[in-house]
C-alpha positions as CSV (number, residue, x, y, z in Angstrom):
1,M,-37.2,-7.9,4.4
2,T,-34.8,-5.0,4.2
3,A,-35.7,-2.2,1.8
4,K,-33.5,-1.9,-1.2
5,K,-32.3,1.6,-0.2
6,E,-31.0,0.2,3.1
7,L,-28.7,-2.4,1.5
8,P,-25.0,-1.6,1.3
9,A,-23.7,-0.4,-2.0
10,P,-22.0,-3.1,-4.1
11,M,-18.3,-2.8,-4.8
12,G,-18.3,-1.9,-8.5
13,D,-19.0,-4.8,-10.7
14,A,-17.8,-7.3,-8.1
15,I,-19.5,-10.7,-8.2
16,L,-18.0,-11.8,-4.9
17,D,-20.3,-11.1,-1.9
18,H,-17.8,-12.3,0.8
19,I,-15.1,-14.8,1.5
20,E,-14.0,-16.4,4.8
21,F,-10.9,-18.3,5.7
22,T,-9.0,-19.6,8.7
23,V,-5.9,-17.9,10.1
24,A,-3.5,-18.9,12.8
25,D,-3.8,-15.7,14.8
26,A,-6.8,-13.4,14.1
27,E,-5.3,-10.4,15.9
28,R,-2.1,-10.6,13.8
29,S,-4.1,-11.1,10.7
30,R,-6.4,-8.1,11.6
31,R,-3.3,-5.8,11.8
32,F,-2.0,-7.1,8.5
33,Y,-5.3,-6.9,6.6
34,E,-6.2,-3.5,8.0
35,A,-3.0,-2.1,6.7
36,A,-2.9,-4.0,3.4
37,L,-6.5,-3.3,2.5
38,H,-6.5,0.4,3.5
39,P,-5.7,1.5,-0.1
40,F,-9.0,-0.2,-1.1
41,G,-10.9,1.8,1.5
42,M,-11.6,-1.4,3.6
43,T,-11.6,-1.4,7.3
44,V,-12.8,-3.7,10.1
45,V,-16.6,-3.5,10.0
46,I,-17.3,-6.2,12.7
47,R,-15.5,-8.2,15.3
48,V,-17.1,-11.3,16.8
49,G,-15.6,-12.4,20.0
50,P,-14.7,-16.1,20.9
51,E,-17.8,-16.4,23.1
52,R,-20.0,-16.0,20.0
53,T,-18.2,-18.2,17.4
54,R,-18.6,-21.8,16.5
55,T,-14.8,-22.3,16.7
56,G,-14.2,-20.4,20.0
57,G,-11.9,-18.1,18.0
58,T,-12.1,-14.4,17.1
59,R,-13.8,-13.5,13.8
60,Y,-13.2,-10.3,11.9
61,G,-15.1,-8.9,8.9
62,L,-13.5,-6.2,6.8
63,G,-15.2,-4.2,4.1
64,R,-16.3,-0.7,3.2
65,D,-19.6,1.1,3.3
66,G,-20.5,-0.9,6.4
67,Y,-20.6,-4.3,4.7
68,P,-18.0,-7.0,5.5
69,R,-16.7,-8.8,2.4
70,I,-13.6,-10.4,3.7
71,W,-13.9,-12.6,6.9
72,F,-11.3,-14.5,8.8
73,H,-11.2,-16.3,12.1
74,D,-8.9,-18.3,14.3
75,G,-9.7,-21.2,16.6
76,E,-9.2,-23.8,13.9
77,A,-6.0,-24.9,12.1
78,P,-5.6,-23.0,8.8
79,G,-6.1,-25.1,5.7
80,S,-4.2,-25.0,2.4
81,P,-3.2,-21.5,1.4
82,M,-5.8,-19.7,-0.7
83,H,-5.6,-17.0,-3.4
84,L,-7.6,-13.9,-3.0
85,A,-7.6,-11.2,-5.8
86,L,-9.1,-7.8,-5.2
87,A,-10.0,-5.6,-8.1
88,T,-9.5,-1.9,-8.6
89,T,-9.6,0.5,-11.6
90,N,-6.7,2.5,-10.3
91,R,-3.1,1.2,-10.6
92,R,-2.0,3.5,-7.8
93,V,-4.2,1.3,-5.5
94,V,-2.3,-1.8,-6.6
95,D,1.0,0.0,-5.7
96,A,-0.3,1.3,-2.4
97,F,-1.6,-2.2,-1.5
98,H,1.8,-3.8,-2.1
99,A,3.7,-1.2,-0.1
100,A,1.2,-1.3,2.8
101,A,1.1,-5.1,2.9
102,L,4.9,-5.4,3.0
103,A,5.0,-2.7,5.7
104,A,2.5,-4.7,7.7
105,G,4.6,-7.9,7.6
106,G,3.6,-9.5,4.4
107,T,6.1,-11.2,2.1
108,D,6.6,-10.0,-1.5
109,N,5.2,-12.6,-4.0
110,G,5.3,-10.3,-7.1
111,A,6.0,-6.6,-7.3
112,P,3.5,-4.3,-9.0
113,G,3.6,-4.6,-12.8
114,I,2.1,-5.8,-16.0
115,R,1.5,-9.6,-16.2
116,E,1.6,-10.1,-20.0
117,R,0.9,-13.8,-19.6
118,Y,-2.7,-12.9,-18.5
119,H,-3.2,-10.0,-20.9
120,P,-1.5,-6.7,-21.8
121,A,-3.5,-4.6,-19.3
122,Y,-3.2,-7.0,-16.3
123,Y,-1.4,-4.8,-13.7
124,A,-1.1,-6.6,-10.4
125,A,0.9,-7.1,-7.2
126,F,1.1,-10.2,-5.0
127,V,1.8,-10.5,-1.3
128,L,1.8,-13.5,1.1
129,D,-0.1,-12.8,4.3
130,P,1.2,-14.1,7.7
131,D,-0.3,-17.5,7.0
132,G,1.0,-17.9,3.5
133,N,-2.2,-16.9,1.6
134,N,-1.5,-15.3,-1.7
135,I,-3.3,-11.9,-1.7
136,E,-3.4,-10.0,-5.1
137,A,-4.4,-6.5,-6.0
138,V,-5.2,-6.2,-9.8
139,C,-6.2,-3.5,-12.2
140,Q,-7.3,-4.9,-15.6
141,V,-8.0,-1.5,-17.1
142,P,-5.8,-0.5,-20.1
143,E,-3.5,2.4,-19.0
144,R,-5.2,5.0,-21.1
145,E,-8.5,4.2,-19.3
146,V,-7.1,4.1,-15.8
147,M,-8.9,6.3,-13.3
148,P,-7.2,9.7,-12.9
149,K,-5.0,10.3,-9.8
150,P,-7.0,11.6,-6.9
């Protein structure tokens, strides 16, 4: 058993441990997600080559602090598009995510801004990844409580 002090630090109050989904081209998706998730401090933590995967495709795990939280792989046909929302307490991260994701080839699916239909502090941006998955960055902290600029 791993000692508690050796476990990776959790991402804030996040409940999600990890998610995995299928993409058409793992390398294309790696480039997209590396750029789009950079504002969250996430990078590629692990790459599993086709020789070691069940599907014969390449598998990537992205995260921070050495723990992969977002996994994707090719080698199987992508299913229905999914929705992935990433939380932050800083609205600037939402803005940076949107800009980085568009620059990396994503498609705008909702510019950064308040989404009153959810609640008055729901500040989010939405981008479709290269496979049509709806990726969201959201800050649900009222503006007066938003983390100060770095």
